[in-house]
N, C-alpha and C positions, 0 to 999 in steps of 0.2 A: 572435544573440552570435557573436562571433565567437571564434573559436577559434588560440589563436596556435600552441601543441603538439599537438603527443598526446595527453602527460600530461594538457594538458584535455578533452580530446575523453574521452578513460578516464571521468579525474575525474567525470563529466557521467556516463557511463553508468553504472557503478557508486550516484553518485548516487539521477540515475535511476532502476531496477533496486530501487532499497529503496525508492523511495516508491510505485511502481510495488506492489510488496509489500503493502506499511502500507497501500496504500490497496484492494486485494481480499482483504488477511487481514477487514477491519474492513465490507468492503460483504457476506464469508461474517459473519464473527463478526453482524450486526446480520439479514442474513436467519432465522439456526440463532435470535439470541433473539428472532425473530421468531415460527418456526414452537413456539418454545420456555418463550411468553411467560408459558402458565399453570404449566407445569413448574419452571419455573426464576424468574419473577415477572420479568420484563423486563414494561418497559413499564406 
């Protein structure tokens, strides 16, 4: 991926951070859901 200007880099890092945060929260939610499966009805 070629970045033409600093704005592209900024936009890319913001998108990367957003996807990273959503991936982390999704992972934590799945772990928490696996642990609380019997009480919360997941799985």
